[in-house]
C-alpha positions as CSV (number, residue, x, y, z in Angstrom):
1,M,4.2,69.0,41.3
2,P,4.0,70.4,37.8
3,L,7.2,71.3,36.0
4,S,8.2,74.9,36.4
5,S,7.7,77.2,33.4
6,Q,11.4,77.4,32.6
7,Y,11.1,74.0,31.0
8,K,8.2,75.0,28.9
9,D,9.5,77.0,26.0
10,L,7.4,77.5,22.9
11,R,9.3,74.9,20.9
12,F,8.8,72.2,23.5
13,E,5.2,73.1,23.8
14,A,4.6,72.8,20.0
15,L,6.4,69.5,19.8
16,F,4.8,68.1,23.0
17,N,1.2,69.0,22.1
18,S,1.4,68.4,18.4
19,A,2.7,64.8,18.7
20,S,0.4,62.2,17.1
21,M,0.7,59.8,20.1
22,G,0.0,60.1,23.8
23,I,2.9,61.5,26.0
24,V,2.7,61.3,29.7
25,V,5.5,62.4,32.0
26,V,5.8,60.9,35.5
27,N,8.1,61.9,38.4
28,G,10.1,59.6,40.7
29,L,7.1,59.1,42.9
30,G,4.9,57.9,40.1
31,D,2.9,61.1,39.9
32,I,1.8,62.4,36.5
33,V,3.3,65.8,36.0
34,M,2.5,66.4,32.3
35,S,0.2,64.9,29.6
36,N,-0.2,66.2,26.0
37,H,-3.4,66.8,24.1
38,Y,-3.3,63.4,22.4
39,A,-2.9,61.6,25.7
40,N,-5.8,63.6,27.3
41,K,-8.1,62.8,24.4
42,L,-6.9,59.1,24.3
43,F,-7.8,58.6,28.0
44,G,-10.9,60.8,28.0
45,Y,-9.7,63.6,30.3
46,Q,-9.8,67.3,30.1
47,E,-6.6,69.5,30.0
48,D,-4.4,68.9,33.1
49,E,-7.2,66.8,34.7
50,I,-4.9,63.9,35.4
51,V,-1.9,66.0,36.4
52,S,-0.8,65.1,40.0
53,E,-2.7,61.8,39.7
54,K,-0.8,58.5,40.2
55,L,0.1,56.8,36.9
56,E,-1.8,53.8,38.0
57,K,-5.0,55.8,37.4
58,L,-4.5,55.1,33.7
59,I,-4.0,51.3,34.3
60,P,-6.7,48.7,35.1
61,Q,-7.0,47.9,38.8
62,R,-5.9,44.2,38.4
63,Y,-2.4,45.3,37.2
64,H,-1.7,48.0,39.9
65,H,0.3,45.9,42.3
66,A,2.6,44.5,39.7
67,H,2.9,47.8,37.9
68,V,4.0,49.7,41.0
69,H,6.8,47.2,41.5
70,H,8.0,47.5,37.8
71,R,7.7,51.3,37.9
72,D,9.8,51.7,41.0
73,G,12.4,49.3,39.5
74,Y,12.6,51.2,36.3
75,I,13.0,54.6,38.1
76,K,15.9,53.2,40.0
77,K,17.6,52.0,36.8
78,P,16.1,53.8,33.9
79,Q,16.8,53.0,30.2
80,A,15.1,53.7,27.0
81,R,13.1,50.7,26.0
82,S,9.7,49.3,25.0
83,M,7.4,48.1,27.7
84,G,5.9,44.6,27.7
85,L,7.7,43.4,24.6
86,G,5.7,40.5,23.2
87,M,2.8,41.2,25.6
88,T,-0.6,42.9,25.2
89,L,-0.7,45.9,27.5
90,R,-4.1,47.3,28.7
91,A,-4.9,51.0,29.5
92,L,-7.9,52.4,31.3
93,R,-10.0,55.4,30.1
94,K,-11.9,57.8,32.4
95,D,-15.2,56.1,31.6
96,G,-13.8,52.7,32.8
97,S,-13.3,51.2,29.3
98,E,-10.1,49.4,28.5
99,F,-8.1,49.4,25.3
100,P,-4.8,47.9,24.1
101,V,-1.7,50.0,24.0
102,E,1.9,49.9,23.0
103,I,4.3,51.9,25.2
104,S,7.9,53.1,24.8
105,L,9.8,54.6,27.7
106,G,12.3,57.3,28.0
107,H,13.8,59.2,30.9
108,F,15.6,62.4,32.0
109,E,16.7,63.9,35.3
110,T,16.7,67.5,36.8
111,E,17.8,68.9,40.1
112,E,14.4,68.3,41.4
113,S,13.7,64.7,40.4
114,K,14.0,61.8,38.0
115,Y,11.3,61.7,35.3
116,V,10.0,59.0,33.1
117,I,8.4,59.7,29.7
118,A,5.8,57.3,28.4
119,F,5.0,57.3,24.7
120,I,1.6,55.7,24.3
121,S,-0.1,54.4,21.1
122,D,-3.6,53.0,20.9
123,I,-3.3,49.7,18.9
124,T,-6.9,48.8,18.9
125,K,-7.3,49.1,15.1
126,R,-4.0,47.4,14.6
127,Q,-5.1,44.5,16.7
128,E,-8.4,44.4,14.9
129,S,-6.6,44.3,11.6
130,E,-4.2,41.6,12.9
131,A,-7.2,39.6,14.2
132,E,-8.9,40.0,10.8
133,I,-5.6,38.9,9.1
134,R,-5.4,35.9,11.4
135,K,-8.9,35.1,10.6
136,L,-8.2,35.4,6.9
137,N,-5.0,33.3,7.4
138,T,-6.9,30.7,9.3
139,S,-9.6,30.6,6.6
140,L,-6.9,30.5,3.9
141,E,-5.0,27.7,5.7
142,E,-8.2,25.7,6.0
143,K,-8.9,26.2,2.3
144,V,-5.3,25.2,1.5
145,A,-5.6,22.2,3.7
146,S,-8.9,21.3,2.1
147,R,-7.5,21.8,-1.4
148,T,-4.4,19.8,-0.4
149,E,-6.5,17.0,0.9
150,E,-8.6,17.0,-2.3
151,L,-5.4,17.1,-4.3
152,Q,-3.9,14.2,-2.4
153,K,-7.1,12.2,-2.9
154,T,-7.0,13.0,-6.6
155,L,-3.4,12.0,-6.7
156,I,-4.2,8.7,-4.9
157,E,-7.1,8.1,-7.3
158,L,-4.8,8.9,-10.3
159,Q,-2.2,6.6,-8.9
160,A,-4.8,3.9,-8.4
161,S,-6.0,4.4,-11.9
162,K,-2.5,4.3,-13.2
163,D,-1.8,1.1,-11.3
164,S,-5.0,-0.4,-12.6
165,L,-4.2,0.7,-16.1
166,T,-0.7,-0.6,-15.8
167,K,-2.0,-4.0,-14.5
168,S,-4.5,-4.1,-17.3
169,L,-1.8,-3.3,-19.9
170,E,0.4,-6.0,-18.3
171,K,-2.5,-8.4,-18.3
172,E,-3.3,-7.6,-21.9
173,K,0.4,-8.0,-22.8
174,E,0.5,-11.3,-20.9
175,V,-2.6,-12.5,-22.7
176,N,-1.2,-11.4,-26.1
177,D,2.0,-13.2,-25.2
178,L,0.0,-16.2,-24.2
179,K,-1.9,-16.2,-27.5
180,S,1.4,-15.8,-29.4
181,R,3.0,-18.7,-27.5
182,F,-0.1,-20.8,-28.0
183,V,-0.1,-20.2,-31.8
184,S,3.6,-21.0,-31.9
185,M,3.3,-24.1,-29.8
186,A,0.1,-25.2,-31.4
187,S,1.6,-25.0,-34.9
188,H,4.4,-27.3,-33.7
189,E,2.5,-29.6,-31.3
190,F,-0.5,-30.1,-33.5
191,R,1.5,-30.9,-36.6
192,T,2.6,-34.4,-35.4
193,P,-0.7,-35.8,-34.3
194,L,-2.6,-34.3,-37.2
195,S,0.0,-35.8,-39.6
196,T,-0.4,-39.2,-37.8
197,I,-4.2,-39.0,-38.1
198,L,-4.0,-38.1,-41.8
199,S,-1.5,-40.8,-42.7
200,S,-3.4,-43.5,-40.7
201,I,-6.7,-42.6,-42.3
202,S,-5.1,-42.8,-45.7
203,L,-3.6,-46.3,-44.9
204,L,-6.9,-47.5,-43.4
205,A,-8.5,-47.1,-46.8
206,K,-6.0,-49.6,-48.3
207,Y,-6.9,-52.4,-45.9
208,E,-10.0,-53.9,-47.3
209,T,-9.9,-57.6,-46.4
210,T,-10.6,-59.3,-43.1
211,E,-7.0,-60.4,-42.8
212,D,-6.0,-56.7,-42.7
213,Q,-8.0,-56.1,-39.4
214,P,-4.9,-56.1,-37.1
215,K,-3.4,-53.5,-39.3
216,R,-6.6,-51.5,-39.2
217,D,-6.7,-51.8,-35.4
218,K,-3.1,-50.5,-35.2
219,H,-3.9,-47.4,-37.2
220,I,-7.2,-46.8,-35.3
221,D,-5.2,-46.9,-32.0
222,R,-2.7,-44.4,-33.5
223,I,-5.6,-42.1,-34.4
224,K,-7.2,-42.4,-30.9
225,S,-3.8,-41.6,-29.4
226,S,-3.3,-38.6,-31.6
227,V,-6.8,-37.3,-30.9
228,K,-6.2,-37.7,-27.1
229,T,-3.0,-35.7,-27.5
230,L,-4.8,-32.9,-29.2
231,T,-7.6,-33.0,-26.6
232,D,-5.0,-32.9,-23.8
233,I,-3.4,-29.8,-25.3
234,L,-6.7,-28.0,-25.7
235,N,-7.7,-29.0,-22.2
236,E,-4.5,-27.6,-20.8
237,F,-5.1,-24.2,-22.5
238,L,-8.7,-24.2,-21.4
239,S,-7.6,-24.9,-17.8
240,L,-5.0,-22.2,-18.0
241,G,-7.6,-19.7,-19.3
242,K,-10.0,-20.5,-16.4
243,I,-7.2,-20.1,-13.9
244,E,-6.0,-16.7,-15.3
245,E,-9.6,-15.4,-15.4
246,G,-10.3,-16.7,-11.8
247,K,-13.1,-18.9,-13.0
248,V,-12.0,-22.2,-11.5
249,E,-14.8,-23.3,-9.1
250,I,-13.6,-25.0,-6.0
251,N,-15.8,-27.6,-4.3
252,F,-14.3,-28.8,-1.0
253,E,-15.9,-32.1,0.2
254,I,-15.0,-35.3,1.9
255,F,-14.3,-38.1,-0.5
256,D,-12.7,-41.6,-0.7
257,L,-9.1,-40.9,-1.6
258,N,-8.4,-44.5,-2.5
259,M,-11.2,-44.6,-5.0
260,C,-10.0,-41.3,-6.5
261,I,-6.5,-42.6,-7.0
262,Q,-7.8,-45.9,-8.3
263,G,-9.8,-44.0,-10.9
264,V,-6.5,-42.2,-11.9
265,I,-4.7,-45.5,-12.2
266,N,-7.5,-47.0,-14.4
267,E,-7.3,-44.0,-16.8
268,M,-3.5,-44.1,-16.9
269,N,-3.1,-47.8,-17.4
270,V,-3.9,-47.5,-21.1
271,L,-1.0,-45.1,-21.5
272,L,1.7,-47.3,-20.0
273,K,4.6,-48.1,-22.2
274,N,5.9,-51.6,-22.8
275,G,6.6,-53.2,-19.4
276,Q,5.8,-50.2,-17.3
277,E,3.8,-50.8,-14.1
278,L,1.7,-48.4,-12.0
279,I,1.7,-49.3,-8.3
280,Y,-0.4,-47.8,-5.5
281,E,0.7,-48.0,-1.9
282,N,-1.6,-46.6,0.8
283,H,-0.4,-46.1,4.3
284,G,-3.6,-45.7,6.3
285,I,-5.3,-42.9,4.5
286,T,-9.0,-43.4,3.5
287,H,-10.7,-40.1,3.2
288,C,-9.7,-36.6,2.2
289,Y,-11.3,-33.2,2.4
290,S,-10.5,-31.4,-0.8
291,D,-11.8,-30.9,-4.3
292,A,-11.8,-34.4,-5.8
293,S,-12.0,-33.2,-9.4
294,L,-9.0,-30.8,-9.2
295,L,-7.0,-33.3,-7.2
296,K,-7.7,-36.0,-9.9
297,N,-6.5,-33.6,-12.6
298,V,-3.3,-32.9,-10.7
299,L,-2.6,-36.6,-10.2
300,I,-3.4,-37.4,-13.9
301,N,-0.9,-34.7,-15.0
302,L,1.8,-36.0,-12.6
303,V,1.3,-39.7,-13.5
304,S,1.1,-38.9,-17.2
305,N,4.5,-37.0,-17.0
306,A,6.0,-40.0,-15.0
307,I,4.9,-42.4,-17.8
308,K,6.0,-40.1,-20.6
309,F,9.5,-39.4,-19.1
310,S,10.2,-43.0,-18.0
311,P,11.6,-45.7,-20.2
312,D,10.0,-49.1,-20.8
313,H,10.0,-51.8,-18.1
314,N,9.9,-49.2,-15.3
315,E,7.8,-49.0,-12.2
316,I,5.8,-45.8,-11.4
317,K,4.5,-45.6,-7.8
318,I,1.8,-43.5,-6.1
319,E,2.1,-43.4,-2.3
320,T,-0.3,-41.9,0.3
321,S,0.5,-41.3,3.9
322,L,-0.3,-39.1,6.9
323,Q,2.3,-36.8,8.5
324,D,1.3,-34.6,11.4
325,E,-1.6,-32.6,10.1
326,L,-0.9,-33.2,6.4
327,I,-2.0,-35.8,3.9
328,L,1.0,-36.6,1.6
329,I,0.5,-37.9,-1.9
330,K,3.7,-38.9,-3.8
331,V,4.2,-39.8,-7.4
332,I,7.6,-41.5,-7.9
333,D,9.3,-42.5,-11.1
334,H,12.8,-43.7,-12.1
335,G,12.9,-42.0,-15.4
336,M,15.1,-39.4,-17.1
337,G,15.0,-36.8,-14.2
338,I,15.2,-33.1,-14.5
339,P,18.5,-31.2,-14.9
340,E,19.4,-29.2,-11.8
341,K,19.7,-25.9,-13.6
342,D,16.1,-26.3,-14.9
343,Q,14.4,-27.3,-11.7
344,M,13.9,-23.7,-10.4
345,H,11.7,-23.0,-13.5
346,L,9.6,-26.2,-13.4
347,F,6.3,-24.4,-12.5
348,E,6.6,-21.6,-15.0
349,R,4.3,-21.4,-18.0
350,F,5.6,-23.0,-21.2
351,F,8.8,-24.1,-19.6
352,R,10.3,-27.4,-20.7
353,A,13.4,-29.0,-19.4
354,T,16.4,-29.0,-21.7
355,N,16.4,-32.8,-21.9
356,A,12.6,-33.0,-22.8
357,T,12.6,-30.9,-26.0
358,N,12.2,-34.0,-28.2
359,I,9.2,-35.3,-26.2
360,Q,5.8,-34.0,-27.0
361,G,4.4,-31.5,-24.5
362,T,3.2,-27.9,-24.0
363,G,5.2,-26.8,-20.9
364,L,1.9,-26.0,-19.2
365,G,1.2,-29.1,-17.2
366,L,3.2,-28.4,-14.1
367,H,2.2,-24.7,-14.1
368,I,-1.4,-25.8,-14.0
369,V,-0.6,-28.4,-11.3
370,G,1.1,-25.7,-9.2
371,R,-1.9,-23.3,-9.5
372,Y,-4.4,-26.0,-8.7
373,I,-2.5,-27.0,-5.6
374,E,-2.6,-23.3,-4.4
375,L,-6.4,-23.4,-4.9
376,L,-6.6,-26.5,-2.8
377,K,-4.6,-24.7,0.0
378,G,-1.8,-27.3,-0.3
379,K,1.8,-27.3,-1.3
380,I,3.8,-29.3,-3.9
381,S,7.5,-30.1,-3.7
382,Y,9.8,-32.3,-5.7
383,Q,13.2,-34.1,-5.7
384,S,14.8,-35.0,-9.0
385,Q,18.2,-36.4,-10.2
386,L,19.2,-36.6,-13.8
387,E,18.8,-40.2,-15.1
388,A,17.6,-41.3,-11.7
389,G,14.0,-40.2,-11.6
390,S,11.8,-37.7,-9.9
391,T,9.5,-37.6,-6.9
392,F,6.6,-35.1,-6.7
393,C,5.0,-34.7,-3.3
394,I,1.6,-33.1,-2.7
395,A,0.8,-32.0,0.9
396,L,-2.8,-31.3,1.7
397,P,-4.4,-30.2,5.0
398,N,-5.8,-33.2,6.9
399,Q,-9.5,-32.6,7.6
400,Q,-10.4,-36.2,8.6
401,K,-11.5,-35.0,12.1
402,T,-14.6,-33.4,10.4
403,I,-15.7,-36.8,9.1
C-alpha cells in the first residue's frame, strides 16, 4: 500500500524527487511503496509504475532466492549499512538489461509497518573507469617489468664488463709486474754468466801455444756453462709467457716412460757436480699416457734443482712405480732441503727459499713445474727437511689399459 498523504509534505517531496540517486522505499513484506524520479529513470519505469511490485522485480532472477532471505533478515534486525560490501551488485531494468549498482540501506518504522529505504547508485561509469585504470595499471606494470628486466640485463652486462675490465687491468698489472720482476731479475742473473763469458774470452786470447789447450778447454767449458744458464733463464720466461697466454699445446700419447727418463738422465749427467751420481729405479712401469715433452721438461727442472741444491759426492735418485690408478715419479735428493716456513710458497712465481739466495736461479722453475703438472691432469707433492734433502713426487693418471 502507498504511504498516506500525511507523510508527503512539500519538503519531503522536494528532497525525495530532487535527489541525484535512486531512492526506493520497501515495506515489511518486500513491496515497493515509493520510488523517486531518479530511481524510475534508472530502472526504465514510468511514475509509480513499480509501486506495489515486489522489490525482487528490480533484481536479476538468479539472485531472487538469496535476496528474499537477506531482505527478511534485514527487516527483522534493521541497521543503517551498505549492501554487499566488497561485492559487485547487479540490478535489472524494465527492458531486461543489467547494470552494476552500489546500495546503502536505511530504515524507519510507523504504526502501520517497518520500512526499508534503499539508496541506489549506478556505478557503470565508475566500473568502466576502474577497468580502464586497471588496464592502464596492467600496461604500466608490464612496461615497468619490461624496463626493469632491461635494466637488470644492462646492469648484468655492465657488471660483466666491469669484471672483464677489472680482470684485464689485473692481468695488465700482473704482466707489468712480471716485466718489472724480469728486468730486475735479469739484470742480476745475467750479470754473472755474461761476466764469466767476457773474462773467459779475454783469457782465451792469451793462450796461444799448444801447451795452453787444457786452459783453453777450461774457459770454453765455462763459456758453454754460462751460455746454458742464460738459455735456461730465457726458456723459463718463454715457458711462463706461453702458460700465462694459454698457448701451451698438450699432446697426450702413449710413450716409453723408461726411455723418456733415460733421456733426462743423459742430459743431466753433464751437470753433475764432483762425485754426484744420478740413479734410476723403475718398479714395473714401462709406458705412460701423457705429454712426453712437458713431462721431460718437468723432470729436467726437478733433477736440475736436485743437482744444484745438493753437495758433491751425493746420490740423486729417480724412482717410478704404480700405486692404485696412478703412476708415481719421484725425484729424491739429500741436499740442503727447504726451510719449513718457505715450503708453502714453493710454487709461487719468483719465489726463492731463504737458504738459496746465493745460488743462481730465477724462482720460476717450480712455478712452471706446477702449472705443467696441472696441464697433464696430475698432482705434485713434496717432502723436505732442512739439511736432509727433498723428495718431489709426481702423480699421473695411469692409462696403460688403453695400450
